[in-house]
Every structure is written in structure tokens, then in C-alpha cells.
Backbone as CSV, one residue per row, in Angstrom:
resi,resn,N_x,N_y,N_z,CA_x,CA_y,CA_z,C_x,C_y,C_z
1,MET,-3.921,3.569,0.566,-3.451,4.926,0.136,-4.008,6.033,0.079
2,THR,-5.398,5.821,-0.458,-6.465,6.964,-0.530,-6.798,7.250,0.916
3,TYR,-6.928,6.425,1.771,-7.352,6.828,3.340,-6.191,7.854,3.670
4,VAL,-5.052,7.496,3.581,-3.794,8.133,4.209,-3.769,9.482,3.527
5,LEU,-4.197,9.769,2.084,-4.174,10.785,1.442,-5.313,11.767,1.874
6,LEU,-6.367,11.211,2.235,-7.352,12.050,3.000,-7.247,12.688,4.363
7,VAL,-6.627,11.703,4.953,-6.100,12.077,6.463,-5.134,13.349,6.263
8,LEU,-4.187,13.074,5.500,-3.172,14.128,5.272,-3.854,15.330,4.808
9,PHE,-4.638,15.421,3.931,-5.426,16.766,3.350,-6.406,17.327,4.450
10,GLY,-6.795,16.182,5.131,-7.686,16.591,6.079,-7.090,17.546,7.250
11,GLY,-5.878,16.959,7.650,-5.122,17.948,8.565,-4.789,19.227,7.804
12,LEU,-4.717,19.270,6.767,-4.226,20.565,5.972,-5.566,21.442,5.966
13,SER,-6.753,20.610,6.030,-7.968,21.599,5.918,-8.001,22.226,7.403
14,GLY,-7.669,21.047,8.328,-7.974,21.765,9.845,-6.846,22.922,9.942
15,MET,-5.723,22.950,9.432,-4.944,24.099,9.921,-5.378,25.359,8.773
16,THR,-5.877,25.310,7.690,-6.467,26.442,7.083,-7.584,26.941,7.787
17,THR,-8.252,26.034,8.221,-9.679,26.446,9.043,-9.332,27.431,10.169
18,VAL,-8.244,27.136,10.942,-7.806,27.734,12.134,-7.117,29.244,11.476
19,LEU,-6.015,29.088,10.704,-5.497,30.075,10.203,-5.739,31.229,9.224
20,PHE,-6.855,30.698,8.597,-7.421,31.426,7.255,-8.842,31.392,7.252
21,GLY,-9.528,30.549,8.149,-11.187,30.612,8.018,-11.681,29.746,6.897
22,PHE,-10.783,28.949,6.269,-11.226,28.228,4.830,-12.521,27.205,5.319
23,GLY,-12.360,26.822,6.539,-13.695,25.663,6.829,-13.394,24.454,6.314
24,GLY,-12.350,24.406,5.527,-11.956,23.056,4.843,-12.636,22.923,3.328
25,GLY,-13.333,23.813,2.997,-13.798,23.624,1.646,-13.041,23.715,0.354
26,PHE,-12.100,24.626,0.384,-11.049,25.004,-0.461,-9.965,23.612,-0.648
27,VAL,-9.922,23.019,0.439,-9.074,21.771,0.529,-9.785,20.697,0.091
28,VAL,-10.849,20.404,0.948,-11.596,19.055,0.458,-12.251,19.115,-0.785
29,VAL,-12.801,19.995,-1.120,-13.638,19.905,-2.524,-12.489,19.336,-3.583
30,PRO,-11.367,20.085,-3.903,-10.441,19.544,-5.107,-10.213,18.191,-4.812
31,VAL,-9.384,17.766,-3.456,-8.876,16.513,-3.120,-9.968,15.649,-3.407
32,LEU,-11.103,15.629,-2.770,-12.039,14.537,-2.813,-12.544,14.478,-4.543
33,TYR,-12.623,15.322,-4.910,-13.037,15.448,-6.533,-12.085,14.767,-7.317
34,GLY,-10.967,15.044,-7.144,-9.905,14.142,-7.616,-9.714,12.561,-7.422
35,VAL,-10.004,12.299,-6.115,-10.144,10.987,-5.835,-11.234,10.103,-6.231
36,LEU,-12.439,10.805,-6.259,-13.562,10.253,-6.963,-13.373,9.988,-8.545
37,LYS,-12.854,11.288,-9.263,-12.745,11.052,-10.733,-11.887,9.826,-11.076
38,SER,-10.832,9.502,-9.859,-9.979,8.412,-10.367,-10.606,7.030,-10.284
39,GLY,-11.838,6.993,-9.657,-12.597,5.872,-9.846,-12.750,4.925,-8.275
40,ALA,-12.098,5.694,-7.367,-11.679,5.231,-6.090,-12.935,4.959,-5.547
41,GLY,-13.849,5.531,-5.492,-15.466,5.517,-4.875,-16.258,4.474,-5.801
42,GLY,-16.014,4.229,-7.098,-17.096,3.455,-7.623,-17.447,4.313,-9.244
43,ALA,-18.141,3.509,-9.718,-18.543,4.303,-11.033,-19.457,5.502,-10.886
44,LEU,-20.630,5.033,-9.827,-21.656,5.966,-9.515,-20.868,7.264,-8.909
45,ALA,-20.145,6.854,-7.799,-19.626,8.126,-7.185,-18.652,8.946,-8.063
46,GLU,-18.306,8.366,-9.144,-17.430,9.008,-10.169,-18.015,9.796,-11.137
47,GLN,-19.385,9.574,-11.227,-20.436,10.187,-12.335,-20.753,11.479,-11.255
48,ALA,-21.052,11.190,-10.042,-21.328,12.428,-9.334,-20.353,13.206,-8.541
49,ALA,-18.904,13.084,-8.979,-18.006,13.385,-8.157,-18.002,14.775,-7.726
50,MET,-18.431,15.843,-8.435,-18.459,17.049,-7.762,-19.622,17.155,-6.878
51,HIS,-20.726,16.742,-6.900,-21.793,16.814,-5.949,-21.307,16.160,-4.862
52,VAL,-20.768,15.218,-4.750,-20.217,14.223,-3.576,-19.396,15.110,-2.844
53,ALA,-18.342,15.692,-3.614,-17.240,16.416,-3.034,-17.635,17.703,-2.289
54,VAL,-18.634,18.425,-2.708,-19.315,19.359,-2.142,-19.920,19.418,-1.121
55,ALA,-20.571,18.292,-1.188,-21.630,17.765,0.028,-21.013,17.347,1.299
56,THR,-19.682,16.430,0.821,-18.881,15.886,2.070,-18.269,16.972,2.622
57,SER,-17.877,18.040,1.680,-17.050,19.313,2.194,-17.915,19.860,3.145
58,THR,-19.165,20.223,2.981,-20.164,21.032,3.731,-20.326,20.221,5.196
59,CYS,-20.225,18.968,4.976,-20.420,18.118,6.322,-18.956,18.192,7.059
60,VAL,-17.964,18.201,6.710,-16.484,18.319,7.323,-16.655,20.077,7.848
61,MET,-17.276,20.897,7.202,-16.841,22.105,7.553,-17.734,22.328,8.924
62,ILE,-18.916,21.628,9.189,-19.498,21.784,10.361,-18.681,21.582,11.671
63,VAL,-18.073,20.304,11.420,-17.190,20.106,12.546,-15.767,21.092,12.760
64,ASN,-15.275,21.218,11.479,-14.072,22.273,11.696,-14.438,23.489,12.121
65,ALA,-15.633,24.208,11.625,-15.817,25.551,11.716,-16.391,25.545,13.418
66,ALA,-17.294,24.699,13.739,-17.707,24.452,15.081,-16.492,24.671,16.213
67,LEU,-15.410,23.829,16.021,-14.370,23.528,16.787,-13.859,24.957,16.845
68,SER,-13.240,25.395,15.639,-12.526,26.469,15.578,-13.246,27.688,16.135
69,THR,-14.834,27.806,15.741,-15.290,29.119,16.819,-15.342,28.774,18.259
70,ARG,-15.436,27.385,18.863,-15.343,27.360,20.002,-14.000,27.701,20.800
71,ARG,-13.105,27.583,19.695,-11.432,28.074,20.356,-11.388,29.336,20.304
72,SER,-11.974,30.107,19.250,-11.962,31.696,19.155,-12.524,32.300,20.168
73,ALA,-13.782,31.881,20.576,-14.660,32.294,21.642,-13.913,32.225,23.177
74,ARG,-13.201,31.083,23.208,-12.250,31.075,24.579,-11.244,32.073,24.672
75,VAL,-10.553,32.254,23.462,-9.503,33.412,23.613,-9.985,34.893,23.219
76,GLY,-11.072,34.864,22.946,-11.690,36.157,22.769,-11.469,37.189,21.427
77,THR,-11.435,36.164,20.126,-11.230,36.678,19.035,-12.136,37.104,18.332
78,LEU,-13.337,36.565,18.840,-14.541,36.786,18.006,-15.433,38.327,18.485
79,LEU,-15.719,38.929,17.474,-16.548,40.153,17.804,-18.025,39.709,17.409
80,ARG,-18.603,39.549,18.661,-19.958,38.940,18.566,-20.983,40.146,17.921
81,ALA,-20.889,41.077,18.114,-21.519,42.471,17.174,-21.914,42.182,15.856
82,TRP,-20.690,41.565,15.255,-20.601,41.577,13.858,-21.043,40.287,13.426
83,LEU,-21.747,39.308,14.281,-21.970,37.908,13.782,-23.555,37.867,13.432
84,TRP,-24.370,38.891,14.165,-25.862,38.639,13.906,-26.320,40.234,13.662
85,PRO,-26.977,40.537,12.555,-27.707,39.370,11.650,-27.166,38.831,10.434
86,LEU,-25.978,39.193,10.357,-25.212,38.971,9.009,-25.236,37.250,9.029
87,ALA,-25.018,36.387,9.860,-25.070,35.043,9.943,-26.702,34.290,9.553
88,GLY,-27.662,35.199,10.044,-28.941,34.741,9.527,-29.217,35.036,8.069
89,PHE,-28.815,35.887,7.373,-29.028,36.125,5.920,-28.118,35.251,5.130
90,ILE,-26.876,34.709,5.913,-26.013,33.827,5.074,-26.579,32.656,5.190
91,GLY,-27.339,32.077,6.308,-28.277,30.783,6.280,-29.194,30.937,5.348
92,ILE,-30.098,32.078,4.888,-31.089,32.093,3.902,-30.508,32.051,2.619
93,GLY,-29.275,32.485,2.386,-28.550,32.387,1.025,-28.296,30.811,0.880
94,SER,-27.801,30.388,1.732,-27.284,28.993,1.785,-28.488,28.185,1.475
95,LEU,-29.643,28.307,1.719,-30.761,27.531,1.361,-30.770,27.534,-0.216
96,LEU,-30.935,28.699,-0.549,-31.034,29.173,-2.133,-29.827,28.495,-2.908
97,GLY,-28.739,28.702,-2.224,-27.432,27.777,-3.004,-27.435,26.479,-3.167
98,ALA,-27.937,25.721,-2.045,-28.100,24.531,-1.928,-29.005,23.756,-3.108
99,LEU,-30.186,24.580,-2.980,-31.211,24.123,-3.891,-30.795,24.286,-5.448
100,ALA,-30.142,25.223,-5.761,-29.672,25.382,-7.069,-28.561,24.361,-7.512
101,ALA,-27.683,23.947,-6.476,-26.751,23.031,-6.941,-27.278,21.590,-6.972
102,GLY,-28.566,21.637,-6.691,-29.154,20.033,-6.825,-29.587,19.978,-8.314
103,VAL,-29.881,21.062,-9.273,-30.452,20.897,-10.454,-29.430,21.321,-11.525
104,VAL,-28.160,21.591,-11.129,-26.927,21.716,-12.423,-26.139,20.533,-12.183
105,SER,-25.280,20.512,-13.458,-24.234,19.349,-13.688,-23.169,19.638,-12.860
106,GLY,-22.381,18.572,-12.691,-20.880,18.772,-12.111,-20.201,19.429,-12.758
107,THR,-20.408,19.643,-14.078,-19.181,20.527,-14.865,-19.531,21.753,-14.656
108,VAL,-20.809,22.282,-14.414,-21.191,23.666,-14.221,-20.551,24.088,-12.816
109,MET,-20.762,23.134,-11.997,-20.424,23.217,-10.417,-18.846,23.751,-10.730
110,ARG,-18.011,22.502,-11.251,-16.637,22.545,-11.377,-16.308,24.321,-12.036
111,ILE,-16.892,24.566,-13.178,-16.518,25.825,-13.817,-16.778,27.039,-12.965
112,ALA,-17.797,27.022,-12.152,-18.409,28.032,-11.180,-17.405,28.228,-10.289
113,PHE,-16.702,27.147,-9.752,-15.729,26.963,-8.799,-14.429,27.959,-8.924
114,VAL,-14.045,27.340,-10.346,-12.852,28.234,-10.896,-12.894,29.499,-11.154
115,VAL,-14.092,29.749,-11.668,-14.531,31.342,-11.952,-14.485,31.948,-10.758
116,TYR,-15.057,31.562,-9.548,-15.106,32.063,-8.229,-13.635,32.213,-7.814
117,LEU,-12.775,31.361,-7.792,-11.386,31.605,-7.180,-10.794,32.865,-8.190
118,VAL,-11.122,32.735,-9.536,-10.331,33.894,-10.344,-10.707,35.155,-9.775
119,VAL,-12.078,35.274,-9.657,-12.530,36.713,-9.447,-12.041,36.945,-7.926
120,THR,-12.103,35.954,-7.313,-11.623,36.455,-5.472,-10.108,36.868,-5.692
121,ILE,-9.291,35.988,-6.172,-7.832,36.158,-6.124,-7.472,37.568,-6.945
122,ALA,-8.273,37.901,-7.919,-8.050,39.357,-8.632,-8.511,40.475,-7.770
123,ASP,-9.697,40.135,-6.926,-10.182,41.284,-6.304,-9.139,41.559,-4.997
124,CYS,-8.666,40.506,-4.449,-7.865,40.530,-3.144,-6.390,41.177,-3.694
125,LEU,-6.010,40.861,-5.100,-4.716,41.432,-5.451,-4.719,42.958,-5.783
126,PHE,-5.679,43.400,-6.514,-6.016,44.802,-7.592,-6.788,45.740,-6.640
127,ARG,-7.578,45.187,-5.706,-8.577,46.297,-4.842,-8.018,46.571,-3.717
128,ARG,-7.637,47.740,-3.165,-7.161,48.330,-1.924,-8.011,47.782,-0.794
129,GLY,-7.088,47.260,0.276,-7.895,47.247,1.416,-7.575,45.760,2.007
130,PHE,-7.273,44.877,1.267,-6.952,43.486,1.720,-5.415,43.003,2.001
131,VAL,-4.469,43.213,1.219,-3.251,42.892,1.462,-2.741,43.791,2.719
132,ALA,-3.035,45.241,2.460,-2.719,46.125,3.604,-4.120,47.016,3.979
133,PRO,-4.311,47.231,5.087,-5.509,48.034,5.558,-5.607,49.364,5.014
134,VAL,-6.624,49.662,4.521,-6.592,51.040,4.011,-6.397,52.051,4.963
135,THR,-6.848,51.668,6.454,-6.721,52.648,7.318,-6.481,51.835,8.634
136,ASP,-5.830,52.731,9.697,-5.741,52.068,10.891,-6.695,52.481,11.875
137,ALA,-7.578,53.234,11.629,-8.701,53.634,12.235,-9.503,52.632,12.946
138,LYS,-10.531,52.863,13.864,-11.416,51.850,14.448,-12.205,51.248,13.276
139,PRO,-12.469,50.046,13.227,-13.313,49.123,12.221,-14.655,49.783,12.203
140,THR,-15.135,49.854,11.036,-16.433,50.358,10.699,-17.401,49.178,10.471
141,SER,-18.880,49.236,11.239,-19.541,48.271,10.937,-20.327,48.166,9.424
142,LEU,-20.695,47.134,9.266,-21.400,46.873,8.012,-22.748,47.583,7.760
143,SER,-22.994,48.209,6.722,-24.206,48.732,6.480,-25.432,47.842,6.200
144,ARG,-26.575,48.073,6.446,-27.802,47.335,6.258,-27.959,46.591,5.120
145,GLY,-27.584,47.272,3.931,-27.481,46.541,2.847,-26.583,45.538,2.479
146,ALA,-25.295,46.084,3.210,-24.180,44.974,2.887,-24.731,43.869,3.757
147,THR,-25.367,43.978,4.865,-25.649,42.921,5.812,-26.504,41.888,5.182
148,VAL,-27.850,42.440,4.597,-28.878,41.737,3.944,-28.417,41.054,2.472
149,PHE,-28.002,42.196,1.390,-27.728,41.605,0.359,-26.403,40.765,0.253
150,GLY,-25.323,41.159,0.749,-23.990,40.479,1.116,-24.231,39.243,1.760
151,GLY,-24.652,39.115,2.701,-25.001,37.918,3.695,-25.789,36.851,2.572
152,THR,-26.669,37.446,1.895,-27.565,36.468,1.083,-26.674,35.954,-0.134
153,VAL,-26.082,36.695,-0.638,-25.161,36.307,-1.854,-24.073,35.343,-1.431
154,ILE,-23.334,35.935,-0.204,-22.275,34.713,0.512,-22.774,33.303,0.583
155,GLY,-24.042,33.494,1.146,-24.551,32.187,1.552,-24.867,31.375,0.251
156,ALA,-25.486,31.819,-0.595,-25.819,31.209,-1.714,-24.796,30.832,-2.546
157,ILE,-23.589,31.482,-2.729,-22.376,31.012,-3.647,-21.573,29.854,-2.697
158,ALA,-21.608,30.269,-1.379,-20.749,29.397,-0.712,-21.418,27.930,-0.556
159,THR,-22.583,28.009,-0.331,-23.171,26.584,-0.311,-23.273,25.937,-1.520
160,PHE,-23.286,26.704,-2.727,-23.499,26.206,-4.156,-22.045,25.309,-4.493
161,LEU,-21.254,26.221,-3.966,-19.793,25.422,-4.155,-18.951,25.055,-2.905
162,GLY,-19.665,24.881,-1.690,-19.228,24.001,-0.948,-17.880,24.255,-0.024
163,VAL,-17.926,25.869,-0.063,-16.508,26.381,0.362,-16.596,27.347,1.405
164,GLY,-17.841,27.436,2.292,-17.890,28.106,3.377,-17.995,29.648,3.426
165,GLY,-17.710,30.092,2.408,-18.037,31.633,2.432,-16.790,32.368,2.660
166,SER,-15.958,31.844,3.439,-14.786,32.637,3.888,-13.788,33.481,3.137
167,VAL,-13.914,33.231,1.782,-13.280,34.032,0.797,-14.207,35.361,0.564
168,MET,-15.212,35.291,1.026,-15.970,36.647,0.863,-15.970,37.254,1.977
169,THR,-16.319,36.551,3.125,-16.465,37.279,4.580,-14.985,37.813,4.984
170,VAL,-13.930,37.069,4.537,-12.798,37.469,5.107,-12.491,38.949,4.461
171,PRO,-12.423,38.799,3.241,-11.923,40.216,2.485,-13.010,41.320,2.770
172,LEU,-14.393,40.893,2.940,-15.193,42.030,3.549,-14.972,42.602,4.730
173,LEU,-14.667,41.774,5.681,-14.319,42.286,7.073,-12.957,42.964,7.050
174,ARG,-12.251,42.653,6.380,-10.811,43.019,6.282,-10.820,44.500,5.669
175,ARG,-11.698,44.728,4.765,-12.010,45.987,4.411,-12.794,46.848,5.308
176,ARG,-13.082,46.422,6.366,-13.965,47.129,7.363,-13.064,47.596,8.153
177,GLY,-11.466,47.213,8.321,-10.652,47.700,9.337,-10.293,46.612,10.161
178,LEU,-10.847,45.337,10.165,-10.294,44.108,10.887,-8.980,43.693,10.533
179,SER,-8.190,43.063,11.573,-6.844,42.508,11.196,-7.200,41.025,10.538
180,MET,-6.140,40.556,10.116,-6.596,39.101,9.392,-6.755,38.208,10.438
181,THR,-6.177,38.295,11.668,-6.675,37.601,12.875,-7.980,37.432,13.231
182,GLN,-8.440,38.458,13.243,-10.096,38.870,13.653,-10.858,38.453,12.464
183,ALA,-10.627,38.867,10.969,-11.409,38.497,10.007,-11.446,36.877,9.813
184,THR,-10.552,36.301,9.925,-10.471,34.872,9.839,-11.016,33.899,11.107
185,ALA,-10.993,34.616,12.128,-11.655,33.972,13.364,-13.187,34.192,13.118
186,MET,-13.667,35.372,12.474,-15.126,35.507,12.352,-15.403,34.684,11.183
187,ALA,-14.665,34.372,10.146,-15.143,33.415,9.299,-15.683,32.297,9.352
188,ASN,-15.099,31.709,10.539,-15.723,30.398,11.204,-17.242,30.177,11.770
189,PRO,-17.442,30.925,12.394,-18.981,31.104,12.812,-20.044,31.463,11.778
190,LEU,-19.290,32.464,10.930,-20.137,32.739,9.857,-20.337,31.511,8.668
191,SER,-19.399,30.574,8.736,-19.400,29.673,7.952,-20.425,28.250,8.231
192,LEU,-20.853,28.563,9.853,-21.613,27.204,10.096,-23.003,27.407,9.618
193,PRO,-23.652,28.486,9.267,-25.193,28.465,8.714,-24.756,27.703,7.221
194,VAL,-23.828,28.035,6.446,-23.431,27.383,5.032,-23.362,25.906,5.312
195,ALA,-22.612,25.495,6.426,-22.330,24.160,6.536,-23.586,23.253,6.721
196,MET,-24.371,23.823,7.545,-25.425,22.914,8.294,-26.649,22.955,7.362
197,VAL,-26.902,24.064,6.620,-28.124,24.125,5.542,-27.626,23.327,4.368
198,GLY,-26.417,23.523,4.063,-26.008,22.813,2.844,-25.881,21.469,3.057
199,THR,-25.216,20.923,4.203,-25.279,19.476,4.267,-26.608,18.753,4.388
200,ALA,-27.833,19.457,4.883,-28.981,18.763,5.270,-29.628,18.659,3.944
201,VAL,-29.538,19.875,2.938,-30.219,19.981,1.641,-29.596,18.779,0.833
202,TYR,-28.192,18.653,0.780,-27.209,17.771,-0.072,-27.696,16.359,0.151
203,MET,-28.083,16.113,1.564,-28.331,14.881,2.172,-29.589,14.515,1.520
204,LEU,-30.455,15.293,1.563,-32.126,15.052,1.135,-32.107,14.933,-0.142
205,ALA,-31.243,15.728,-1.194,-31.124,15.747,-2.410,-30.600,14.381,-2.926
206,GLY,-29.662,13.961,-2.302,-28.887,13.019,-2.909,-29.770,11.672,-2.622
207,THR,-30.524,11.656,-1.685,-31.469,10.339,-1.437,-32.507,10.316,-2.311
208,SER,-32.761,11.367,-3.149,-33.833,11.136,-4.257,-33.240,11.025,-5.430
209,SER,-32.230,11.649,-5.646,-31.557,11.771,-7.001,-30.280,10.955,-7.356
210,ALA,-29.663,10.422,-6.197,-28.447,9.708,-6.384,-28.516,8.397,-5.698
211,THR,-29.616,7.806,-5.652,-29.821,6.594,-4.956,-28.999,5.266,-5.542
212,GLY,-28.267,4.656,-4.782,-27.080,3.557,-5.335,-25.887,3.930,-5.136
213,LEU,-25.591,5.032,-4.676,-24.182,5.438,-4.274,-23.349,4.744,-3.367
214,GLY,-24.136,3.944,-2.607,-23.511,2.980,-1.809,-24.133,3.124,-0.346
215,ALA,-23.978,1.931,0.265,-24.135,2.074,2.006,-23.168,3.167,2.561
216,GLY,-22.168,3.596,2.060,-21.185,4.403,2.719,-21.791,5.860,2.552
217,HIS,-22.782,6.359,1.911,-23.321,7.337,1.720,-24.884,7.880,2.198
218,VAL,-24.912,8.972,2.791,-25.961,9.647,3.155,-26.552,10.696,2.231
219,GLY,-27.092,10.224,1.197,-27.558,11.536,0.245,-26.393,11.488,-0.696
220,TYR,-25.663,12.812,-0.824,-24.624,12.971,-1.606,-23.381,12.984,-0.669
221,VAL,-23.504,12.727,0.637,-22.318,12.953,1.430,-21.794,11.392,1.589
222,ASP,-20.421,11.297,1.481,-19.676,10.355,1.601,-19.204,10.138,3.080
223,VAL,-19.688,9.200,3.821,-19.871,9.178,5.151,-18.262,8.672,5.609
224,ILE,-17.605,7.805,4.927,-16.196,7.250,5.059,-15.319,8.378,4.935
225,ALA,-15.329,8.902,3.656,-14.453,10.166,3.461,-14.719,11.074,4.506
226,PHE,-15.837,11.460,4.954,-16.047,12.687,6.308,-15.320,12.382,7.184
227,ALA,-15.468,11.083,7.566,-14.772,10.414,9.044,-13.304,10.673,8.987
228,VAL,-12.823,10.230,7.803,-11.126,10.129,7.657,-10.702,11.667,7.648
229,LEU,-11.476,12.560,6.934,-11.227,13.848,6.765,-11.182,14.715,8.065
230,THR,-12.272,14.425,8.891,-12.499,14.855,10.262,-11.174,14.641,11.135
231,ILE,-11.072,13.118,11.124,-9.980,12.771,11.886,-8.732,13.568,11.558
232,GLY,-8.163,13.708,10.402,-6.991,14.583,9.845,-7.141,15.965,10.332
233,ALA,-8.357,16.328,10.249,-8.451,17.757,10.537,-8.604,18.317,12.009
234,TRP,-8.721,17.275,12.704,-8.490,17.714,14.303,-6.991,17.584,14.750
235,PHE,-6.361,16.672,14.059,-4.790,16.935,14.164,-4.322,18.308,13.680
236,GLY,-4.703,18.620,12.551,-4.287,19.871,11.865,-4.512,21.153,12.615
237,MET,-5.794,21.132,13.300,-6.410,22.325,13.998,-5.490,22.342,15.105
238,ARG,-5.285,21.350,15.850,-4.262,21.448,17.071,-2.844,21.918,16.694
239,LEU,-2.398,21.478,15.728,-1.048,21.721,15.003,-1.030,23.509,14.869
240,ALA,-2.116,24.045,14.242,-2.118,25.255,13.923,-2.361,26.404,15.048
241,THR,-2.845,25.573,16.156,-3.415,26.680,17.083,-2.330,27.651,17.562
242,ARG,-1.059,26.958,17.777,0.067,27.836,18.330,0.515,29.005,17.536
243,TRP,0.086,29.019,16.067,0.464,29.886,15.268,-0.818,31.282,15.093
244,VAL,-1.664,30.985,15.665,-2.885,32.013,15.640,-2.149,33.255,16.418
245,GLY,-2.209,34.415,15.744,-1.978,35.522,16.080,-0.582,35.891,16.050
246,ARG,0.202,35.009,15.562,1.880,35.028,15.347,2.225,35.555,14.130
247,ILE,1.326,35.251,13.022,2.031,35.613,11.906,1.246,37.106,11.411
248,PRO,2.635,37.792,10.975,2.498,39.352,10.494,1.203,39.692,9.719
249,ASP,0.567,40.439,10.126,-0.927,40.842,9.231,-0.729,40.672,7.748
250,GLN,0.468,41.567,6.993,0.529,41.862,5.820,0.919,40.247,5.234
251,LEU,1.901,39.501,5.788,2.384,38.115,5.469,1.045,37.263,5.527
252,HIS,0.243,37.355,6.427,-1.004,36.598,6.744,-1.802,36.702,5.335
253,ALA,-2.051,37.857,5.025,-3.023,38.371,3.882,-2.223,37.627,2.493
254,ARG,-1.154,37.735,2.301,-0.568,37.438,0.913,-0.463,35.827,1.203
255,VAL,-0.319,35.255,2.314,-0.215,33.593,2.373,-1.771,33.089,1.884
256,TYR,-2.700,33.909,2.173,-4.172,33.806,2.064,-4.511,33.523,0.635
257,ILE,-4.033,34.576,-0.059,-3.905,34.820,-1.525,-3.285,33.614,-1.994
258,GLY,-2.105,33.311,-1.571,-1.280,32.173,-2.442,-1.988,30.783,-2.255
259,LEU,-2.714,30.697,-1.133,-3.311,29.388,-0.999,-4.322,29.149,-1.896
260,LEU,-4.996,30.488,-2.218,-6.257,30.533,-3.255,-5.647,29.961,-4.608
261,ALA,-4.546,30.655,-4.894,-3.857,30.449,-6.163,-3.633,28.811,-6.330
262,LEU,-3.302,28.095,-5.196,-2.927,26.727,-5.399,-4.094,25.970,-5.724
263,VAL,-5.017,26.265,-5.061,-6.321,25.584,-5.024,-7.011,25.661,-6.355
264,LEU,-6.724,26.944,-7.155,-7.332,27.311,-8.675,-6.470,26.379,-9.444
265,LEU,-4.880,25.990,-9.133,-4.299,25.437,-10.069,-4.567,24.056,-10.096
266,SER,-4.962,23.513,-8.828,-5.312,21.805,-8.705,-6.738,21.830,-9.310
267,MET,-7.634,22.653,-9.616,-8.843,22.733,-10.121,-8.846,22.852,-11.709
268,LEU,-7.840,23.256,-12.234,-7.424,23.335,-13.521,-6.956,22.175,-14.281
269,VAL,-6.260,21.304,-13.222,-5.618,20.088,-13.605,-6.703,19.163,-14.195
270,PRO,-6.701,18.414,-15.451,-7.844,17.694,-15.868,-7.863,16.381,-14.956
């Protein structure tokens, strides 16, 4: 039953990756955290549930974001000039965030995850420029400060929480005049530095501090859960592809906020 649940939610993570640029973290982390806290992964995995959930999420994110990026490149929705050097600074921040996550408790990470969601939802709802674009003018590029500071902060927070950074990159690019289709397409390649750096650090950190999680783990990464989630994600991405570009822009933005609210509620349930 556990594997069926992971396949289904893996499929949902694939759909949100394609349609909303989530990369899977906002689906994978709450679901896997709940599964592990139920004792399904054993006593040691239950104790390290949040760390394992975040680490496995970043690993799933590599596959999801890479496949979605490849698809976006083929159909021409990527704006390559916006990717670099922002992606580089996100990578630097990712290293800092993953190192920080290795020295805090799972409770702190869970609280940080909830606070992060609350702030993001409030920002999207009450600050102009997300639900409806501020202007229909040509998109404006990011300033040097926004690229350096913003990229580093995005990478650090995203890797610390295992969420890919899409909930910061999408609103950021949205307020620069990009459509939801463009902004969510850009979120996936910008999530790749988070996913790769985070996975590497969590694997190494888990090897030294979580020895004994079992043969099905590489550091904090649950390999079996990763495989099952990835299979589900592949089907979900194929299903969602037909809807890309067909959702009205403001509806797309509102559904994005609604999904964040659902994830928040799932994390507030004991």
C-alpha cells in the first residue's frame, strides 16, 4: 500500500513539475515525511524522517527537473538569457543551505518549511504582480543585485527545505513580466543546481551521521522511495504535457497558490 501511495504522489509531483515548476519537493517532502513518521521505513528512518524526506526529494527533483527542462527546450519556452548567471548563484546558495540542514533537527526543518509556505502564500496574494501581471510591457531583466543576492538566498532556502526554489523563482520572474507558462518553465532548470548540490551533500552527510538507516539508503536518500516516486513522476509528466500553455494565465497563478495552501495544510497535520 505504501508503494502505491508513493507512485500516486510521484505522479502528482510529475504533473506539478511540468505545470507549476515545483520540481516535486512540495509534494514529495510532506508525503514521504508522513510515510516515514508512520514507521513504514523503520525506527531509524522515523527518527530522521524530515532529513530523509528532504534528501530524497532533492534526488527525485534531479530527474523531474531535467526531464521537464528538456521538454521546455524542445518546445521553445526557455528564455536562455535569464538562466545564467542566476543558476550559478543558486548553486552557491544551495551548498550553504545543504550544509546548514545537516546541523539542525528535523523539527526545526519542519517549522521552517511551514513558515516558508506561509510567507510565500501571503506574498503571492497580497503583493501586486503575481495573480495578475503588473504590466503587459516587455519583460524586464533582473538587476545585478537581484541575481547575486536573490540567487544565493533562493538556493540556500530551497536546498535547506528540499523544495527546488520554484516558489521563489516563479514569483520573481512573474513580477518581471513573464507569463506563468514562461516562469514555470524557467523554474525547472533553475531547480537543477539545488537538486544536484543538495543530493550530493545529503548523501555525504547522511553517510557520516545517519549510519544504520539501512541498505536501501545512500546517506539520507531513500533509494527505494526515490525509484518508486520517479516512476510515478514519469507518468505524471507525460499526462500533464498536454495542458502546458492551455491554462489561462490568471487561473494558472491562482491554482499555483491553491496548491501551496494544500501543502501547508498537510504539513500542519500532526
